[in-house]
C-alpha positions as CSV (number, residue, x, y, z in Angstrom):
1,M,-49.4,-11.6,2.7
2,S,-46.0,-11.0,1.0
3,H,-44.8,-12.4,-2.3
4,K,-41.3,-13.8,-3.0
5,I,-39.5,-13.4,-6.4
6,H,-36.0,-14.3,-7.6
7,V,-33.7,-12.2,-9.6
8,H,-30.1,-13.2,-10.5
9,K,-30.3,-16.0,-7.9
10,Q,-31.2,-13.4,-5.2
11,T,-34.5,-13.6,-3.2
12,F,-36.7,-10.6,-2.8
13,T,-39.8,-10.5,-0.5
14,L,-42.4,-8.0,-1.7
15,D,-44.2,-6.6,1.3
16,P,-47.8,-5.2,1.3
17,T,-46.4,-2.0,2.8
18,G,-44.6,-1.4,-0.5
19,A,-41.2,-2.3,0.9
20,I,-38.9,-5.1,-0.4
21,F,-36.7,-7.3,1.8
22,W,-33.5,-8.5,0.0
23,E,-32.9,-11.7,1.9
24,E,-29.2,-12.5,1.0
25,K,-28.2,-8.9,1.8
26,S,-30.5,-8.6,4.8
27,C,-31.5,-5.2,3.3
28,L,-34.8,-3.5,3.6
29,L,-35.7,-1.3,0.6
30,L,-38.2,1.5,0.7
31,S,-38.9,4.3,-1.7
32,D,-40.8,7.6,-1.7
33,V,-41.6,7.7,2.0
34,H,-42.1,11.5,1.8
35,L,-41.8,12.0,5.6
36,G,-42.9,15.5,6.6
37,K,-45.5,15.7,3.9
38,V,-48.5,15.7,6.3
39,S,-46.9,18.4,8.4
40,H,-46.1,20.4,5.2
41,F,-49.8,20.2,4.1
42,R,-51.2,21.0,7.5
43,K,-48.9,24.1,7.7
44,F,-50.6,25.4,4.6
45,G,-54.1,24.7,5.8
46,A,-54.9,21.3,4.4
47,A,-57.3,19.2,6.5
48,V,-55.1,16.2,7.0
49,P,-55.6,14.3,10.2
50,K,-52.7,14.8,12.6
51,H,-52.5,11.1,13.5
52,A,-51.5,10.4,9.9
53,I,-48.0,11.8,10.7
54,H,-47.3,8.7,12.8
55,K,-48.5,6.0,10.4
56,N,-45.2,5.8,8.4
57,Y,-43.2,5.4,11.5
58,L,-45.4,2.6,12.8
59,L,-45.2,0.8,9.5
60,M,-41.4,1.2,9.5
61,D,-41.2,-0.1,13.0
62,K,-43.3,-3.2,12.0
63,L,-41.0,-3.9,9.1
64,V,-37.9,-3.7,11.2
65,E,-39.5,-6.0,13.7
66,T,-40.6,-8.5,11.0
67,Y,-37.4,-8.7,8.9
68,Q,-34.7,-7.5,11.4
69,P,-32.6,-6.1,8.5
70,F,-28.9,-5.4,8.8
71,E,-29.4,-2.5,6.5
72,I,-32.2,-0.2,5.4
73,C,-31.9,1.6,2.1
74,F,-34.3,4.4,1.2
75,L,-34.5,4.8,-2.6
76,G,-35.0,8.5,-2.6
77,D,-37.6,11.1,-1.5
78,L,-37.2,10.2,2.2
79,F,-38.4,13.7,3.2
80,H,-41.0,15.6,1.2
81,S,-39.5,19.1,1.6
82,S,-37.4,21.2,3.9
83,L,-37.1,20.6,7.6
84,N,-40.2,20.7,9.7
85,R,-41.3,19.4,13.1
86,E,-41.3,15.8,11.8
87,W,-37.5,15.8,11.7
88,V,-37.5,15.2,15.5
89,L,-39.8,12.1,15.0
90,F,-37.3,10.9,12.4
91,E,-34.4,11.4,14.7
92,N,-36.2,9.4,17.4
93,W,-36.9,6.6,14.9
94,V,-33.3,6.4,13.8
95,A,-32.1,6.3,17.4
96,R,-34.2,3.2,18.2
97,T,-33.5,1.4,14.9
98,P,-30.4,-0.8,15.0
99,A,-29.9,-1.2,11.2
100,K,-27.4,0.7,9.2
101,I,-29.3,3.4,7.1
102,I,-28.5,4.5,3.6
103,L,-30.3,7.2,1.6
104,I,-30.2,7.2,-2.2
105,T,-30.8,10.9,-3.0
106,G,-34.1,11.7,-4.7
107,N,-35.4,15.0,-6.2
108,H,-37.3,15.9,-3.0
109,D,-34.3,15.3,-0.7
110,I,-33.2,18.9,-0.2
111,I,-32.4,18.8,3.5
112,A,-28.7,19.5,4.1
113,P,-26.5,16.4,4.0
114,E,-25.0,17.4,7.3
115,K,-28.3,16.7,9.0
116,F,-28.2,13.1,7.8
117,E,-24.5,12.8,8.6
118,S,-25.2,13.8,12.2
119,L,-27.5,10.7,12.3
120,Q,-24.8,8.5,10.7
121,I,-26.9,8.0,7.6
122,E,-24.9,7.5,4.4
123,Q,-26.1,9.5,1.5
124,L,-25.4,8.4,-2.1
125,E,-26.4,9.3,-5.6
126,E,-26.6,5.6,-6.5
127,C,-25.5,2.2,-5.2
128,V,-24.0,-0.6,-7.2
129,T,-23.8,-4.0,-5.7
130,E,-22.9,-7.1,-7.8
131,E,-25.5,-7.2,-10.7
132,F,-27.9,-4.7,-9.1
133,L,-28.1,-0.9,-9.5
134,L,-30.1,1.0,-6.8
135,T,-31.3,4.5,-7.8
136,H,-34.2,6.9,-7.2
137,H,-35.1,7.6,-10.8
138,P,-35.5,4.5,-13.1
139,E,-32.4,3.8,-15.1
140,E,-31.4,1.4,-17.8
141,R,-27.7,0.3,-17.6
142,E,-26.4,-2.7,-19.4
143,G,-25.5,-5.6,-17.2
144,F,-27.5,-4.4,-14.2
145,F,-31.0,-5.0,-12.7
146,N,-32.3,-1.6,-11.5
147,L,-34.2,-1.2,-8.2
148,C,-35.8,2.2,-8.1
149,G,-38.8,4.4,-7.2
150,H,-39.9,7.9,-8.1
151,I,-42.8,6.9,-10.4
152,H,-45.2,5.8,-7.6
153,P,-46.5,3.1,-10.0
154,A,-50.1,1.9,-10.1
155,V,-52.2,-0.1,-12.6
156,R,-55.9,-0.1,-13.5
157,L,-57.8,-3.4,-13.2
158,Q,-61.1,-4.0,-14.9
159,G,-63.7,-5.9,-12.8
160,F,-67.2,-7.0,-13.5
161,G,-69.3,-4.6,-15.5
162,R,-67.8,-1.2,-15.5
163,Q,-66.0,-1.7,-12.2
164,R,-62.4,-0.4,-12.2
165,L,-59.7,-0.3,-9.6
166,K,-56.5,1.7,-9.4
167,L,-54.0,-0.1,-7.3
168,P,-50.4,0.6,-6.3
169,C,-48.0,-2.0,-7.5
170,F,-44.5,-3.3,-7.8
171,F,-43.8,-2.9,-11.5
172,K,-41.2,-5.4,-12.9
173,T,-39.7,-5.4,-16.4
174,E,-36.9,-7.6,-17.6
175,N,-34.1,-5.5,-16.0
176,Q,-36.0,-3.3,-13.5
177,M,-38.3,-3.2,-10.5
178,I,-40.0,0.1,-9.7
179,L,-41.2,0.1,-6.0
180,P,-44.5,1.7,-5.1
181,A,-44.5,4.8,-2.9
182,F,-44.3,3.8,0.7
183,G,-45.6,7.0,2.2
184,E,-49.1,8.1,3.0
185,F,-50.7,10.8,0.8
186,T,-48.2,10.3,-2.0
187,G,-50.5,9.6,-4.9
188,N,-49.6,7.3,-7.7
189,H,-49.1,7.2,-11.5
190,V,-50.9,4.6,-13.7
191,L,-48.5,2.7,-16.0
192,N,-49.5,0.5,-18.9
193,P,-47.7,-2.8,-18.7
194,K,-46.4,-4.7,-21.7
195,E,-47.1,-8.4,-22.1
196,S,-43.6,-9.2,-20.9
197,D,-43.9,-7.1,-17.7
198,E,-44.7,-8.6,-14.3
199,I,-47.1,-6.7,-12.1
200,F,-47.6,-7.2,-8.4
201,V,-50.5,-5.2,-7.0
202,I,-51.1,-4.3,-3.4
203,A,-54.7,-5.0,-2.2
204,E,-56.2,-5.7,1.2
205,Q,-52.8,-6.2,2.8
206,Q,-51.7,-8.7,0.2
207,V,-49.2,-8.6,-2.7
208,I,-50.9,-10.3,-5.7
209,Q,-49.4,-11.0,-9.1
210,V,-51.8,-10.1,-11.9
């Protein structure tokens, strides 16, 4: 179950996959997908199930089918490292995806820009549109609401007794929204929210404000 929020009179749907759909722009936002990470780990002997490679693509296919975006914007760290066998899967995914694709460069995006250009993917350091600033690293810039990633945000919740949960989340402050990591096996970083912050955790295929 998704959750809608409004920022500067724009509507954003927070999806349980960790993606955001910007309704007025028909733009799907994803951050920190880290494609190729499973193959990278397996190459160096990590016991990661091979079927995990396909999960990100299946989730992205489902998002495209659900929201039918005009544009898909990856907010950095699309690929985890250098080229590996997963690039072919990515090429196939791009070929069957009708949306325009933009990549905001992240610190892990070290693949040559020419490879993305060959797939007609526009690569940018940042994107400014009206009152919104799209980046990989969180940024504060006067007059803009920042949509970003990089942190892989999570929060700890206290349950009954000593029960504690660490859950990925959309982390919203007054002028910023940090997206959770979309990719499998990415890990996360616990943040301590202030009273004024808004936290939307992902739990059991739902987005829940806490």
